[in-house]
N, C-alpha and C positions, 0 to 999 in steps of 0.2 A: 408572353404578355401578362402583366400583373392583373389578377382578377378584379381588384378594386379599381377599375380603370376610370370611374366617373371623375371628370375633371371639374373642379370647383371654379366658379367665376369670381375672379378677384378684381378689385379696383386697383389700378396701378398708379402709383404716384410718380410723376416725372420730375427729376431734378433738372434745373436749368442753369443755376449759378455754379461756376467752377470754384468759387470760394464761399465760405460761410458768411452769411450776413453779419456785418460788424455789430449791428444792434438788433434786438428783437423787440417787437411791439408787445410789451407786457399786457396792456389792456386788451389787445386783440386776442392774445392767448388766454387770458382770464375769461373773456367772453366765450371763446370756443370751448374751453374745458369745463366751464360752469354747467353746461348742459349735460355732461356725462353722468353726474350724480346729483341727487337732491341734497339740500342743506341739512335735512334731518335723517339722512341715510348714511351707512358706512361709505367710505370713499377712497381717496388716494392722494398721494403727493407726487408731483412731477417736477423735474429739475433739468435744466440745460446748463452744461458747464463748457466754457470756452476759455482756453489758455489758463486752466486751473482757477477760473473765477466763475461763481454762480451768476450767470446772466439772467436766469429765471429760476425761481423755486417757490412753489406755493402748494398748500394743502387744501383739499376740498372734501367736505363731508365730515363725519364724526368718527373719532377713534373709539368712543364709548357712548352708545346710544342711551343707556340708562342714566349715565351721569352727565350727558350732553357735553362731552369733552370734544372739542374740535381737533381735527388733524392739523398739525403744523409741520414745518420743515424738520424739526428735531424729533418727531414722533418715531419710535422704533417699530419695525414690522418684522414678522417672520418672513425671511426672504426665500424659504423653501430650497429648491434645487440650485439657486444661485450660490448656495453654500459650497457646492462641489469644487469650485475653483480654489477655495481656501484649503480644502482637504488635500488637493493635489499639491498645492504649494508646501504644505507640511511634509508630504512624502518626498518632494524634491529637496527640501532642506535636510531631511534625514539622509538622503542619498549624498548630498554634498559633505555631510559629516562622516561618510563612509560606513554608515550603519545598515545600508541595504543597497541592492541594485534592482532596477525596475525589471530586469530579466529574471529575478528570483521567482521560483515557483510558489504557488499558494500553499502547496503541501509542506513547504519548509516552515511555515508559521502555524499551520493547523494540521496536526498529525492525524486527527480522527475524521477528517473529511473523506468522502469516497475517492476512489482511484483517479477520477477525472481531475482532481486538484493538482496532479502531477503535470498536467498539460496547460494549466492556467498560470500566466505570469502577472506580476504587479502591473505591467504595462497594459495587459488585456483588461484588467479591472478599470484602469484610468480611462481607456478609450471605449468602454462599453463593448468590448469584443471577447468577453470571457465565455459567453454562452450560458452563464448562470441564470436561472429563473429569478425573476424579479420578486423580492420578498414582499413588497407592499401588495403586489397582485396575489401572491400566495396567501398572504394574511387575509385579504378580502375573500378569497375563495374558501378559506378555512372558516372564516367568520367567527373568530374567537378574539374577544377584546383584549385579553391579557397577553396576547402575542405582540403587543406594542412594546414589550420589555426586551432589552438587549439579549438576555439569556434565552428567552423564548424564541427570539428571531434566529439566533445561532442554531438552536435545536431544529427549527423548521427547515433552515437551509441545509443543514447536515443530513437531514432525512431524505433529501432529493436524490434519486438514484441516477438521474441522467441530466444532460445539458440540453439547452435549446438547439445548439449547433456546435461544431468543432471550433475551439478557441482560435481566434485570428481570422476565421474565414468569413464572418459576417459581423455586422454591427447592430446591436439591439440595446436600447437604453435600459439600464438595469441599476436600480438602487442597491442591489445586493453587493455589487463590486465596491461601492463606496462605503458600505457598512463594514466590509472586510478591511478596507484601507484604514478606517478609524481604529480597528482593533490592532492592526499592524503598528500604527503610530504608538499605541499604548504599550505594546510588547517591547518595542525597541527603545522608547524614550523613558519608560517607566512613569509616564504622565498620561492622564486622560487627554484625548484630543482637544477638549475645551481648554485645558490648562496649557497644553503645548502651543496651541494657536494663539492664546493670549500672550504667552511669554515671547513667542518668536515672530508673531505677525502684528497683532492688534496693539500691543504696547509700543513696539518700535515705531509704528505708523501713527501713534496717538489716536487710535480708533477707540475712544473711551466709552462709546455707547454700543459696542459690538461684542457679541459673545455667542458661542454655541451654548445651547441650553437643553438640559434633560428635564428640568422641572417647569420650564416656561414661566417662571416668576420674574418677569422683566418689568422694572419700574416704568410706568407711564406708557406702556406699549399700546398699540392699537389692537383691540380685540378683533378676532376673525369672525365674519358673519356669513351665513348662508340664507338664502331667501326660500322659505318654506311655509306653506299654509298662509300665503299672503302676508307674511311678516318676516323681518330679519331676526334670526336667532343666532346667539353666540355659538361659535364653533371653534374655540381655541384648541390648538394642537395639544395632544397629551402623549404623543410618541416619545419614549425615552431614548431612542436611538439617535445618534448624530453621525455626521460624516456625509451622508446623502442629503441632509437638510438640517432643519431646526437650528438655524443661526438667525439671530436678530441683529438688525442694524438700522441706521437712518441715513438720510441724505448727506449730512456733513461728513460722516465717516466713510461712506461709499465714495464720496468725492475724493477722499485721500487715497483710496484704493485705486480709483481710475487714474489718479496722477502717478501712482507707482507703476501701473500698467504702461504709462507713457514714458516715464523717466528712468525706470529700473534703478532708482537711486539706492534703495535699501538692500535689494536682493540680488542685484547684478544681472549682467547680460546673459550669463550662462543659464541661470534658472529660468529667466523669461523666454529664452530661446526654446527651452523644453516646453514651457507652458503654451507657446504659440505654434508648436510643430505637431501636426496630425501624424498618425502612424504610417500613412502612405500617401502619395500624390493623389489628389482628387477628393480625399476625405476632408470633412469639415470639423469633426470633433477632435480637439487637441487636449491640452491639459486642463480639463474642467472648463474649457472655453470653446466657443464655436467661432471659427475663422472663416469668413466668407466675403463676398463682394456684392454690394447692393448699388445698382446703377453706376458701376464704375468706381465705387468707393470701397476700400477695404473696411470691414467691420469686425470688431471683436466683441462678442456678446455672450450672454446666457440668460435664461429665464428661469422662473420658479413658480410652481403651481401646486397648491394643496387646497383642500376644502376650506374656504374662508380667507385665503391669502393668494396674491399674485405679485410677482416682481419681474422687472426687466432691467438690465444694465447694458448699455451700449457704449462702445468707444469707436470713433472714427479717427484713427491716428493721423491720417494725412491732413485732416482739417483741424487737428487739435481740439476735437469736440467730444463731449460725453453727454449721455442722457441717462436719467434714473427715473423709474416709475415704480412705486410701491403701493399696494392696495390691500385693504381688508374687506373688500366686497367681492363675494364669490361670483356674482352674475355681472361681471364687467368685462369689457374688451380692452385688454392692455395693448394689443396690436393697434386698435383704433386710436388710443391715446398717443401711441408712438407715431402713428401716421400724422396726427395733428401737429406734433412737435417737429417732425421732419419738414412739414409744409411751412411752419413758422420760421424755421431756420433757412431752408433752401429756397423758399418761395414757390410760386406756381409757374406753370407754362400754360399758354393758351392754345387749345383747351387744357385746363389744369388736370383733368382726369380723363383717362381713356378707359371706358367700360366695355367689356366684351359684349354684354347684352345690348348696349347702345349700338355697337358696330353691327350686330346681327340684324337689327331692325332694318338696316339698309338693304339687306338681301331680300328680294321679292320672293314671296312664297306662293307658288301656283296653287290654285284651288284644285281639290281632289275631284276629278270627274270620272273616276273609275272605281270599281269595287275592290275593297281591300279586305274583304271577309276572309279570303284564303290565307291571309297573313296571320290571323289570330291563332294563338296557341302557345305551347310551352316548348322551349328550345334549350338543349343542354350543350354547353361548351366543354365542360369536363365534370367529373364527379363533384357535386356540391356547388357547381357554378351554373345556375339555371336562370333563364330569362322567361318572363311571361309577357307576351305581346297581346294587348287588348285594344278595343276601339270604343271611343265615346264621341258622339256627335261628329262622326266622320273623321275624327283625329285618332291617330295611332299613338300608343304610349307603351313604354317598356318598363317593367318592374324587375329589379335585380333581387332575387330571393335571398342571396347570401348577405346583403347588407341593408335591405329595406329601402333602397333608393330607387327613384323613378324619374323618368324624363320623357319628353315628347319626341316623336319622329315627324319631320317635315319633309314633304316630297321634293325630289329633284326631277326624277322621271317616274315612270309607272311603277317600277320595282325598286328604285333606289331612293333612300331617305337619308337625311342628315339629322343630327341631334340638335335639340334646342340649346344645349350648353356649349356646343362647338361645331361649326359647319364643316370642319375637316374630319370629324368622326362620322362615318356613314355605316348604314345597314342596308344590305341588298338582299331581297328575297329571291330565291332561286329554286329551280327544279319543281315547278308547279305540277302536282299530280293528285288526281282525285279531288280537285278543287282546293288543295292545300299546298302551301309552300313547304317543301320538305327540308330546305336548308336556308340558313342565313349566312351571309358573309360580312363580318365586321372588319372595317378598314380603319386603322388608327396608327398614327406615327409611322406611316409607310409600310405597315404590316397587315396582311390579310389573315383572318382567323375564321375557320369554318365552324358553324354552329348547327347542330342537327335537331330537327323536330323530335320530340319525345312524348311519351305518355307515362306519367308517374302515378302509380296507384299505391297510396300509403294507408296502412291500417294502424292508426295511432295507438291502439290497444297493445300492440306488440312492444311498445317502448315504455310501458308503465312498470313500476316496481321500485325497489331500492338498490342503490349502487354504492360501493365503498371504495375509497382510495386510502391505502395505508401510509402514503407519504404525507398526506394532510390529516390522516386519522379522522376522516369526515365521511358521512354518508349523505347522498342526495336522493330524495324521493321524487319520482316522476308520476304525475297523475294527469288525467284529462279533465279540464274544467271548461264548461261552455263550448265544447268542441275544439279546445286549444290544448296542446300538450304544454305542461309547465313543470318546473322542478323547484325544490326548495331544500335548504338545510335547516337553519333555525332563524330565518328572517323572511322578508317578503318574497313570494314566489317569483320566478323568472320565466317568462313566456318564451316558447321556441317557435321558429318559423321553419317549415320544411323547405330545404333547398334542393333536395333530391331524396331518393329512397335511402334511408339510414343516415342521411346528412341533415343537420339542423343548424340554424343560426340563432344565437342568443346574445344579449348584452354582456354576458360573461365569457363569450367566445364561441367558436365553432365546435359542434359536438358531432362525432362520427361513431355510430354504433357498430359493434362487431357481432358476429354470429358464430355459433358452433357448427359442427359437421351436419347436424340435423336441420340447420337453418334458423334456430331459435336465438334470440338476442341474449348474449352472455356478458356484455359490458359495453363501455364506450371510452373514447379518448376525447379529452377537452383540450382545445388549442386556442389560447389567448395570444394577443400580440406579443406579450412579454413572458408567457409561460406556455411551453409546447409539450405535447404528449403526456398529459396527466391521465393515467389509465385507471378507470373505475371498473370494478367487477360486480356483476349482478349478484345480490345476496338474498333478496326477497322478491318473489313474484308479485 
């Protein structure tokens, strides 16, 4: 069972029509979307395309707050990771030209990389199955600004001694793979990816407002904004790397790309068949595109997110329908806008929305008439996976130490409880001894997992000191402040939460300390979602 088992409660949109509505109510969509952002704030543009015609397209909010320039349909945005599909298209074009095979090993193109490059293929890079540590995460962990340059990025990646996993065995989203793809394009074509894409994709499709950009000097672009200190601050991209992102485009140009996704007119069936084919059955990530099914409808899509920009592009090929959402407002819900567009196109069902919380309210909750004090305590499922059970006003709640999430337990019987986020997930307290439950049984998705009561005694002083990682060439200093363990490199401190003895959770990843033969702390390993097993050695007590 995956330890991050907490199930989020989603509102599910129900499609009712088997065909796309012939017309959309523009005024109704205007009214719905106008509430998403203020007229004096950064905002977004949304578009619906039917049969290669814009049936709806409108901008909301400002492209430039200082100059009070409004967003319109032609405003260019940084589309972030939506750029990846264009990078893959360049790779497949080179393959058609006989200049590469996607079975080629990474070591063929980069002789100075560690031995593991012999096991990584171009296909692994495309499908996020290379095991490479994600360079944007490494950069954040190293916290050095000049590592936004291509040369520095390569050096940082080349310094990594290991992979997150054996290539081909797992899938983990990694910008590093697409960074290498951009360098391969340059090696084989003699052209920068920006120039190759312009010559072979953007110009043939007449995408005149689209380009990869290293300097981000795009005429009339929407500035990126983040909300900080109760105001919107400009946060334009400065990263000089391309391939993984940093492409700018607008609605009219992306409409042309969606039409090519549908017609295959310029690049042909063979290339698009590769773009649409995941590495194995059941996988969703194909050639820089996600292929899935939503409410019985095939969907081809990708999204993009960096600080200050968000983008989403969707194609529903069976309905000859496309959707585009581009935003320069960091604190905005693109998925929420997409849901509103889906509703506008496909209509509602009565009831239009099924909400899991609403359904739960129908389940009667018996009042607790028995003592639950014996359930309070700390329970360990596995090292680093620890639950705290507490009681407030006769209600039991569970706190997951490894991710900071909490939820309530509602009684079914005296010892059996279900969670407030899903009645099918239950906790049963068992083996009551010395007025304490010694075990918990978690039931989820048909599986029972035993969890044991534990006592965890942690002396935070043991974990203080300075630790160094030679792959990042960075030191982290751990101190105790106001009773909380925290660490820092050269920016704001990061607080840690103990999940077990020698196990801690932080916003930068899980931290597991190691000990020498005498039992003293001598280092730790940092594990982030996209960067595994970064080993730090203790250098200063």
